[in-house]
Steps between C-alpha positions, in 0.01 A plus 500: 500500500586596860796720587675204667456277192625778274811544718571125494460484123733799450758351738483164322550661157818670621683188618699461174623858543611440859666170408687659209615790718625253763709318235658827383572615857661166593721507189611859563566448871684175429721669242616772740529288816617154393837483316424165333177637351678812380770284341234285333322800345829653384595176330150465353522853361837428340383173343158618382642814342782311328284414199659154497218244498727203579641683801148572623391137454811375682437745784141380545600131481732532801201563730345160430155475658519867602538604136128580452505725807804681362322552167193641674717742700686591180169568324403742779842668500488523120227765524764739632776386261381634166794349309407144604215380273237281663498280187858396580388374840211312339736334254743414781227336706370290212849391391598414859181318608340382178193613308239397759659582837690796357177647364318451831788669688488795259121531532525508880795742488305737274202478737716595800700772319185654352334503843805673648506758219127564541542543877790742456299710255198504731695586814765738368287695253574667169786735599719234658432239231601753234847498658517125434362473146526861380234768464459453125452124526254535788285747306494287185413181687235683709327629186523155342354331808223758545392458138510121476508367856489119513611464136791740549643268767451190283670644191788639710566163661471322168765717336849461659617834360234714671520647855412188699620640830362849445148359450517344849601827668241701308228244566555568871516878452166502317360257759381255240322207666773265624342174382403658168862611457645162600248313283599707196869452588475119513284482184749717311822340624394136454521496116844666518623240751368215284661659195839513675458143628429368148788689339738476796724229357632723225639848561458607139144373471418666832627839386311471172189370674497776761545762233214368287282442805556858614424640154183294468376604846569866417313473170201341673501772762531781244205352311304493825588866573398597145170313531435649845559858382288449189221351711511799739487747209194324357341493845 
């Protein structure tokens, strides 16, 4: 491969990083320079941290056709708002737009948010990301990702109670292949989205379903870790 071809390939592989960085920069600049955008984010913060699902659904509904865009932006902002669970936004989307369209919106939102998180981790590096997610969390997720790579991303996305956002930042820090990371993200998050879509009509069944789904996914993963360690010891 010639030097020119290598440069083109490297530049092409970095476009998701540049695009994600552009989104973050535009959001930050807009917040500090445009009053209406600042007001929007302040209101979004208040609503999304209220813990009131009906209030969140009502807030999204007022945007009409722009609702999906709002949810995507909220999913990105959620990475920096630890007290706002991403599952709540998934539930909101599915309840507001139905099982099919709501699920597709969530899938696209996760794709965008994960790309942004990956780009931030890759561009800012370990020290700065630790200020966002905490040093302890970063170290744990890094070890987890180094040991299990592709499967670590899948199991983290599949379980709503694991560090979904942290895995995106750390994936960028460790410079995991972007498409490998995104592929694992979409494979892992799809069953969770379908699970929420199926159980979305009943709050109680959703809570029970998510709990059992999380426990089952953890058991499967622990069995995989046990098998992997035993296999390495034999080898």
